[in-house]
Structure formats: C-alpha cells, structure tokens
N, C-alpha and C positions, 0 to 999 in steps of 0.2 A: 303431399308434403307442403305444397305452396299454400293450400287453403288454410291449414292451421296457423301458418306463419302470418298470413294476411289477417286472419281473425285476431291473432295476438297483437299485431301491429296496430290494428284499428282500436282495440281495447286500450292499448298503451297511449295512443293518440288522444282518445277521449278522456282518459284519466289525467293526462297532462293538461288538456284544455279546460277541464272543469274548474280548477282553481282560478285560472285567468278569467274565465267567463264570470265566475262569482265576483271577482274583484271589479270587473267592468260593471256588473249589476250594482254593486255597492257604491261605486263612484259616480254612476250615471245620474243620480238625483241630486248631487251636490252643486254642480256648476249651474248657474242660473240660465244661461243661454242654451246649454246642452239639455238642461231639464225641460225647458219649453219645447225644444226640438223633439225630444223623445216623447213628450206628452202628445204633440201633434201627430207623430208617427203612430203612437198607440191608439189615438182616437180614429185615425184613418184605417188602421188595421181592424179595429173593433167594428166600424161601419161596414167594411168590406166583408168580414167573416159573418157578421149578422145577416147581411143581405144574401150571401151565398147559402147560409143555413136556411133562411126563409124560402129561397127558391127550391132548395133540395126537398124541403118538407111540404112544398106547395102552398105556403102562406103568402099573403100579400106583401109586396116589396116596396110599395110606395108609402109606407108608414114612416113616421118620424122615429128615428132611432135615438134613444137617450144616450148622451155621452157618458163615458166613465168618469167617476170622481177622480181628483188629481192623484191620490195615493194609488188607486187601482191602475190608473193610466201609467204611472211611473213603474209600478211593479210589472205590468204587462209589457211595457217597452223594455224594461231591463231583462225580462225573460226572453223576449224576442231578440234583443241584442246578444245575449249569451248564447242562444241557440244559433243565431246567425254566425257568431264567431266560431263555434264548434263546427258548424256546417262548412264555413269557409276554409278552415284548416283541413278538414277531411277532404273537401273538394280539391284543395291545393295538393294534398298528398296523392290523390287519384290522378290528377293531371301530371304531376311529376312522374309517377309510375308509368303512365301511358307514354309520355315522352321518352323516358328511359328505355322502355320496351321498343319503341319505334326506332330509336337510335341503334339499339342492339340488332334489330332486324335489318336495318339498313346496312350495318357493318357486315352481317352475315351474307346479305345479298351481294354486296361489293366483293366479298371474298369468293362467292360462287361465280361471279362474273369473271374475276381474275383467273380462277381455276379453269373455267370454260375457255377463256382466251388462250391460256397456256396449252390446253388440250388441242385447240384448233391449230395453233402454231406447230405443235409437235406433229399433228396429222399432216399439215402442209409439208413439213420437213421430210416426213416419211414418204409422202407422195412423190416429192422431187427425187428422193433417193431411189424409189422404185422405178421411176421413169428413166433415171440415169442407168440403172442396172439393165432395164429393158433395152435401151439403146446399145449398151455394150454387148448384150447377148445377141441382138440383131446383127451387129457388126461382126461378131465372131461366127455367127451362122453364115453370113455372106462370104466371109473369108473361107470358111470350111467348104461351102458349095463351090466357090471359085477354084479352089485348089483340088477339091475332090480327095478321094482316098490316095490317089497317086501323088498328089501334092504333099500329103502327109508323109508318104513313104519316101518321096524325093528329099524331103526335109531331113528325115532320119538318115537317109542314105548319104546325103551331103555331109552330114555330121560324121558319119562313119568313115567316109572317104578322106576327109580332112585328117582324121586321126591316123589313117593308114599312111597317107602321104607324109605326114610329119615324122613317122618312124624311120623310113629308109634314109633320110637325109642325114 
C-alpha cells in the first residue's frame, strides 16, 4: 500500500518540478552576472566529467580539455541547474518524510514508556496490597494459634452465655 503511494507522490513531485526547472533554464542565460556564473560552473563540470570518463576508459588525463562554446555551456549549466532543482526538491521531500517518521516513532516510544511505567506502578501497588494481606493473614494465624480451638469455643460460648443471662433479667 505504501509503495504505490510513494511512487505516485514521487511522480507528482517530478511533474510539478519540471515546469519550474524549465523556467529556471530559460531565465538562466538572460542575466549577465548569472550567465557568466553558470558558464563557469558548466566549464568546471565539463572538465570534471571529461577527466572522470578518461580515467574510467583508461585514457590519458593530463591532456588539455577544450572548453565548451558559450551556448553549449549555457545549455549544459541550465540542464544541470534544472536537474539540481528537481533533485533538491526530491531530497527535501525524502528528508521531510524521514523526520516525520522519526517523530512518529518517538511518539510511539514515549507512549510505550508511559504504558510500561503505568504497568510498573500497578505492579508495585499490587505487591504492596499482597504484602498487607500477608501481614493480616499472619496476624490472624497468630491469634488463632494463641487462642487455639478452645479460644474459639470460649468466644462462642461467651456470646451464648451473654444471651442467656440477658433473658432471665
């Protein structure tokens, strides 16, 4: 259930980000300072990727790498900027989801701790109650041993004699 919703959410996020990324690409080449900045980024990216590709394929890396022409550099930087924007939004969504999940787990853990504490308190209350009942039982047993069976009979007899004495008066 969660996987299809996650895929749908990711698709919706990408769909919403694409027009914004395209707008960024379009506007990137218009401002002069920003234009020079993205050209420099594109040239650095071009040198880096070319060196990495040459290392992967086993070619010499100490060769001079021709820079991109201005239009290709702007187009490459705009693509990089658009992809970076989409990646940033998707990364932000992932971070948000992880934090939300962590908060949810923390709340569940706090609830478990509270339940455990309540159970411990109830256990302590029951233990005190059992100890009190044991003391009462011990006292009753001591009284029963002290009086013995005759003490019980005397107690009953005393009650019976009181009733008898009360009648003749």
